C-alpha positions as CSV (number, residue, x, y, z in Angstrom):
1,M,-120.1,203.9,118.5
2,D,-122.3,201.5,120.6
3,G,-120.8,198.8,119.2
4,I,-120.8,197.5,116.1
5,K,-122.8,198.9,113.2
6,A,-126.2,196.6,113.6
7,R,-128.1,197.7,111.5
8,R,-128.8,199.4,108.1
9,T,-131.7,201.3,106.9
10,K,-132.4,204.6,104.8
11,A,-133.7,207.5,106.5
12,Y,-134.1,211.5,105.4
13,V,-131.3,213.4,106.4
14,V,-131.3,217.4,106.7
15,D,-127.5,218.4,106.5
16,H,-127.7,221.9,107.3
17,V,-130.4,224.3,108.2
18,G,-132.4,224.8,105.2
19,G,-131.0,222.1,103.4
20,P,-133.4,219.5,101.5
21,F,-134.8,215.8,103.3
22,E,-132.1,213.4,101.5
23,L,-132.7,210.2,101.2
24,T,-129.7,208.8,103.0
25,E,-128.6,205.7,103.9
26,V,-127.6,205.6,108.4
27,F,-126.7,202.9,111.1
28,L,-128.3,202.2,113.7
29,D,-126.4,201.2,117.0
30,K,-127.4,198.2,119.0
31,L,-130.9,199.1,121.0
32,R,-130.1,199.9,124.8
33,D,-132.0,198.3,127.0
34,D,-135.4,201.3,127.5
35,E,-135.5,201.6,123.7
36,V,-137.8,200.2,121.1
37,L,-136.8,199.3,117.3
38,V,-139.4,200.5,115.4
39,E,-140.5,199.7,111.5
40,L,-142.0,202.8,110.2
41,L,-145.2,202.5,107.6
42,Y,-145.8,206.0,108.0
43,T,-145.4,209.4,109.8
44,G,-146.9,212.9,109.7
45,L,-145.2,215.7,108.2
46,W,-145.4,219.4,109.8
47,Q,-142.9,220.1,112.6
48,D,-139.9,218.1,111.0
49,I,-140.5,221.4,107.6
50,V,-140.3,224.3,110.6
51,V,-137.3,222.5,112.2
52,K,-135.8,221.7,108.8
53,D,-136.2,225.7,108.1
54,G,-135.0,227.1,111.0
55,G,-138.1,227.8,112.4
56,M,-137.4,226.0,115.9
57,P,-134.2,224.3,117.8
58,V,-132.9,221.2,117.0
59,G,-129.6,219.6,118.7
60,G,-127.4,219.7,115.8
61,F,-126.9,218.6,111.9
62,P,-127.0,216.9,110.5
63,A,-130.0,214.8,111.7
64,V,-133.2,213.3,110.9
65,L,-136.1,214.6,111.7
66,G,-139.5,212.7,111.9
67,H,-142.4,213.3,114.9
68,E,-145.2,211.3,114.5
69,G,-144.3,207.6,113.1
70,L,-146.5,204.7,112.9
71,G,-145.0,201.1,112.2
72,I,-144.4,197.7,113.6
73,V,-142.4,196.6,116.5
74,R,-139.2,194.3,115.4
75,E,-137.5,195.1,118.9
76,V,-137.9,195.6,122.5
77,G,-135.1,196.2,125.4
78,P,-135.1,194.2,128.0
79,A,-136.4,196.8,130.5
80,V,-139.0,198.2,128.3
81,A,-141.2,198.9,131.6
82,D,-144.8,198.0,129.4
83,K,-144.2,194.0,129.8
84,S,-147.4,193.9,126.9
85,L,-145.3,194.9,124.1
86,Q,-144.7,192.2,121.9
87,L,-142.8,191.8,118.4
88,G,-145.3,192.4,115.5
89,D,-147.5,195.4,117.8
90,T,-148.7,198.3,116.1
91,V,-147.5,201.6,117.5
92,I,-147.7,205.4,117.3
93,L,-144.5,207.1,118.0
94,S,-145.3,210.4,119.9
95,F,-143.9,212.9,121.6
96,H,-141.2,212.9,124.8
97,S,-141.4,214.3,128.5
98,C,-138.7,213.7,131.5
99,R,-141.5,211.7,133.6
100,R,-140.2,212.9,136.3
101,C,-141.3,216.5,136.6
102,S,-144.5,217.5,138.6
103,W,-145.9,218.0,135.0
104,C,-145.5,214.2,134.1
105,Q,-146.3,213.0,137.7
106,Q,-149.7,214.3,137.0
107,G,-149.9,212.5,133.8
108,Q,-150.0,216.2,131.7
109,Y,-147.2,215.0,129.8
110,G,-147.1,217.4,127.5
111,G,-147.3,220.1,129.8
112,C,-143.4,219.2,131.4
113,P,-141.3,222.6,132.0
114,H,-138.5,220.4,129.8
115,M,-140.4,219.4,126.4
116,T,-138.1,222.2,124.4
117,E,-135.1,220.4,125.0
118,T,-136.2,216.1,125.6
119,N,-137.6,216.6,122.6
120,F,-135.8,218.9,120.1
121,I,-132.2,219.4,122.0
122,N,-131.3,216.4,123.1
123,T,-131.2,212.7,121.9
124,A,-133.5,210.6,124.7
125,R,-130.1,208.9,126.0
126,Q,-129.0,210.2,129.4
127,G,-126.0,210.3,130.6
128,V,-122.6,212.3,129.6
129,A,-122.6,211.5,125.9
130,N,-126.1,212.3,125.4
131,E,-125.3,210.4,121.8
132,S,-127.4,209.3,118.9
133,P,-127.6,205.8,118.3
134,I,-127.6,206.9,113.9
135,S,-124.4,207.7,112.2
136,L,-123.5,208.1,108.5
137,A,-121.2,204.9,106.4
138,D,-118.2,207.8,107.5
139,G,-119.0,207.7,111.2
140,R,-119.9,211.2,111.7
141,R,-123.3,210.8,114.2
142,V,-126.1,212.2,112.8
143,H,-128.4,213.9,115.2
144,G,-131.4,211.4,116.4
145,Q,-134.6,210.1,118.4
146,F,-135.6,213.6,118.0
147,F,-139.0,214.1,119.3
148,G,-138.2,210.3,120.8
149,Q,-138.0,208.5,117.4
150,S,-136.8,210.0,114.2
151,S,-139.4,208.8,112.5
152,L,-138.1,209.3,108.7
153,S,-135.9,206.9,108.6
154,K,-136.8,203.1,107.5
155,L,-135.9,201.6,110.9
156,T,-135.6,203.7,113.9
157,V,-134.8,203.3,117.4
158,A,-137.5,204.9,119.8
159,T,-137.0,205.3,123.0
160,E,-139.9,203.5,125.0
161,K,-141.6,206.7,126.6
162,S,-142.4,207.6,122.6
163,V,-144.0,204.3,122.0
164,V,-147.8,203.9,122.5
165,K,-149.3,200.5,121.2
166,I,-152.7,200.8,119.1
167,D,-155.7,198.2,118.0
168,A,-156.0,199.7,114.7
169,Q,-157.4,197.7,111.6
170,P,-154.4,197.4,108.7
171,A,-156.7,199.1,106.0
172,D,-156.6,202.0,108.9
173,L,-152.7,203.0,109.7
174,A,-152.4,205.4,106.6
175,V,-154.6,208.0,108.5
176,L,-153.9,207.5,111.6
177,A,-150.0,208.6,112.4
178,P,-151.1,212.4,112.9
179,L,-152.6,211.1,116.7
180,A,-149.2,211.2,117.8
181,C,-149.2,215.1,117.6
182,G,-151.4,217.4,115.3
183,Y,-154.7,215.4,116.4
184,L,-153.3,214.8,119.2
185,T,-153.1,218.7,120.3
186,G,-156.4,220.1,118.8
187,A,-158.2,216.9,120.4
188,S,-156.8,216.9,123.9
189,T,-156.8,220.8,124.2
190,V,-160.8,220.4,123.5
191,L,-161.4,217.4,125.3
192,S,-159.3,217.7,128.6
193,V,-158.3,221.2,128.4
194,L,-161.0,223.4,127.2
195,Q,-163.4,221.1,128.4
196,P,-166.2,222.9,126.6
197,K,-170.1,222.1,127.5
198,K,-172.5,221.5,125.0
199,T,-174.0,224.9,125.4
200,D,-170.6,226.3,124.6
201,K,-169.7,228.4,121.6
202,V,-166.3,227.3,120.5
203,A,-164.3,228.6,118.0
204,V,-161.2,227.5,116.4
205,L,-159.0,229.4,114.1
206,G,-156.6,227.2,111.4
207,M,-157.7,224.5,109.9
208,G,-154.4,222.6,109.8
209,A,-154.6,218.8,111.4
210,V,-154.9,220.5,114.9
211,G,-157.7,222.8,113.8
212,L,-159.5,219.9,112.4
213,A,-159.2,218.3,114.6
214,A,-160.0,220.5,117.6
215,V,-163.4,221.1,115.6
216,M,-164.2,217.6,116.0
217,A,-163.1,216.5,119.1
218,A,-165.8,219.4,120.2
219,K,-168.4,217.9,118.3
220,A,-167.6,214.4,119.8
221,R,-168.5,215.9,122.9
222,G,-171.5,217.3,122.0
223,V,-170.9,221.3,121.4
224,V,-173.6,222.2,119.3
225,D,-172.2,225.9,117.7
226,I,-169.4,225.7,116.4
227,L,-167.1,228.0,114.5
228,A,-164.5,227.0,111.9
229,V,-162.1,230.1,111.2
230,D,-159.5,229.8,108.2
231,I,-158.9,232.0,105.0
232,V,-158.9,228.4,102.7
233,D,-162.5,228.3,101.3
234,E,-161.7,224.2,100.8
235,K,-160.3,224.3,104.5
236,L,-163.9,225.3,105.7
237,R,-165.3,223.0,103.6
238,I,-163.7,219.9,105.2
239,A,-164.6,221.4,108.5
240,A,-168.4,221.9,108.0
241,E,-167.9,218.0,106.9
242,V,-166.0,217.2,110.0
243,G,-168.4,218.8,112.4
244,A,-168.0,222.9,112.2
245,S,-171.9,224.4,112.5
246,H,-170.6,227.8,110.9
247,T,-167.5,228.9,109.4
248,L,-165.8,232.1,108.6
249,N,-163.3,232.7,105.6
250,T,-161.7,236.1,107.3
251,S,-160.3,237.0,103.9
252,D,-163.6,237.7,103.3
253,L,-164.2,240.3,105.8
254,N,-163.7,244.0,106.1
255,T,-163.1,244.0,109.6
256,G,-161.2,242.2,111.4
257,L,-162.1,238.8,113.5
258,N,-163.9,240.3,116.4
259,E,-166.3,241.6,113.6
260,G,-167.3,238.7,112.3
261,I,-167.3,236.0,114.6
262,R,-169.6,238.7,116.8
263,R,-172.4,238.7,113.9
264,I,-172.6,235.3,114.3
265,F,-172.6,235.0,118.5
266,A,-172.9,238.5,119.1
267,T,-171.9,238.7,122.9
268,G,-169.1,236.7,121.8
269,V,-167.8,232.9,121.8
270,D,-167.0,230.9,125.5
271,K,-163.7,228.8,124.2
272,I,-161.4,229.4,121.4
273,V,-158.6,227.2,120.4
274,D,-156.0,229.2,118.2
275,A,-154.0,226.9,116.3
276,T,-152.2,229.4,113.7
277,G,-150.1,231.7,115.7
278,V,-150.7,235.2,114.0
279,V,-150.3,237.6,116.4
280,P,-153.3,239.8,114.9
281,V,-155.4,236.8,115.2
282,I,-154.7,236.3,118.8
283,N,-155.0,239.6,119.7
284,D,-158.4,239.6,118.0
285,A,-158.9,236.5,119.2
286,V,-159.2,238.2,123.2
287,K,-161.6,240.7,121.6
288,A,-163.9,237.8,120.7
289,L,-164.4,236.2,124.0
290,G,-167.7,236.6,125.6
291,H,-167.8,237.0,129.6
292,G,-165.9,234.1,131.1
293,G,-163.9,233.3,128.4
294,T,-161.1,230.9,127.8
295,L,-158.7,231.4,124.7
296,A,-156.4,228.2,124.0
297,L,-153.0,228.9,122.7
298,V,-151.9,225.8,120.3
299,G,-150.2,227.5,117.5
300,V,-146.7,228.7,118.5
301,P,-146.6,233.3,117.7
302,P,-142.7,234.3,116.4
303,P,-140.6,234.9,119.7
304,N,-140.3,238.9,118.2
305,K,-144.0,239.4,118.3
306,T,-145.2,241.0,120.9
307,L,-149.8,240.1,121.7
308,Q,-151.6,243.2,122.4
309,I,-153.6,242.5,125.2
310,D,-156.0,244.9,127.3
311,A,-155.5,243.5,131.1
312,L,-159.1,245.5,132.5
313,D,-161.2,243.9,129.7
314,M,-159.2,241.2,130.5
315,L,-160.0,241.5,134.3
316,L,-163.3,242.5,134.1
317,S,-164.9,240.4,131.6
318,C,-162.8,237.3,133.0
319,K,-161.0,236.2,130.6
320,K,-158.6,233.6,130.7
321,I,-155.3,232.6,128.0
322,M,-153.6,229.6,128.3
323,G,-150.6,228.4,126.6
324,V,-151.5,224.3,125.5
325,I,-148.9,222.3,124.3
326,E,-149.4,218.7,123.1
327,G,-152.7,219.1,124.9
328,L,-151.2,219.2,128.2
329,S,-151.5,215.4,127.2
330,S,-150.6,211.5,128.0
331,P,-150.0,210.0,125.1
332,Q,-150.4,206.5,126.5
333,Q,-153.8,207.5,127.4
334,A,-155.2,210.0,124.7
335,I,-154.1,208.2,121.5
336,P,-156.2,204.5,122.5
337,E,-159.2,206.8,123.5
338,L,-158.8,208.9,120.0
339,T,-158.6,205.7,118.3
340,K,-161.8,204.1,120.1
341,L,-163.5,207.4,119.1
342,Y,-162.0,207.2,115.2
343,Y,-163.7,203.3,115.6
344,E,-167.2,205.2,116.2
345,G,-167.6,207.5,113.9
346,K,-167.2,209.9,116.1
347,F,-163.2,211.1,115.3
348,P,-163.4,211.0,111.1
349,I,-159.8,211.6,110.1
350,D,-159.7,209.9,107.0
351,K,-161.9,212.7,105.9
352,V,-158.7,215.0,106.6
353,A,-155.9,213.3,105.8
354,T,-153.3,214.0,102.7
355,V,-151.2,210.6,102.4
356,Y,-148.2,210.7,99.7
357,P,-145.6,208.2,99.2
358,A,-142.4,208.5,100.8
359,E,-140.6,209.0,97.5
360,D,-142.9,211.8,97.1
361,M,-141.7,214.2,100.3
362,S,-141.0,217.5,97.8
363,R,-144.7,217.3,97.0
364,A,-145.9,216.7,100.2
365,I,-143.7,219.7,101.3
366,D,-144.6,222.1,99.0
367,D,-148.9,221.0,99.3
368,F,-148.0,222.2,103.2
369,K,-146.3,225.3,102.5
370,N,-148.8,225.9,100.6
371,G,-151.4,225.5,101.9
372,R,-153.1,222.2,100.1
373,D,-152.3,219.9,103.3
């Protein structure tokens, strides 16, 4: 343990794969020089459920997860590079990247080749020990600094690389936390990667947080023809409210996604964001691309599933498929920009967020798994 048990707090601890989130007393080590102590007010919930259930890797159990934190700075390490960061500042905690590779050097932190080990496997504390700052009352270590933060906790020791200061009104904080990952991913994939023209036809597949953010970003960019695709009518209703010009419920189709899209846009679409990770949907999405179209894969397909791509069609039609992680973004740049768009009324995330009390974790998970998030 690094020094004394300096701080006692409560956190949701997952003891083993498939285990529940259990609100447990934990202890935090003293800050290292490049760390920030944050009191959490809100946190998003998505990848944490997937990791808990074994769908994605984690450095070990027991673990404190949490990847979309928003809170107040309570202590700043003396070596933190951002000297403007002060006690009492409102911050969003986003993903962690190495900051040394060529992608990071270009400011495209989401493209860092070390994303899995940096955010899921390792803590943010470098060195041989790679030690978590979190322990249980009996002294056992708990895997921490998930995504550099482990924000499913009342207090957290975060790496400075995950900390983004924002200028926001207190009344708005409840809806801003997913800017850390979900909204950031969908919006940056559109604004920074695909960069559609106003005359392009854009389709977004899957109306969760990522997909809705992509719809809002396309609308903010001035795109006229935006197609939202899902299997839940209520989600499509929300998509239309925040920017989609057309909606398509694929559960109503007797044919595939390609045919459904081409009934709306006969020559196909120019840009597609897939936020589903469903392989048959992705296979059909490629067919729905028009000449020179681009498909951005944001959803994560199961590792044992194979995409069926017609290479000749791709070549002759000049189509492109690209994997996009975290919108290839720099959170320190993108999150303030998205916050600004929100206050300008161009990124209406207040219309899509659902906020739960911390004590209602089980209801939040149930709603997520049943498509009611």
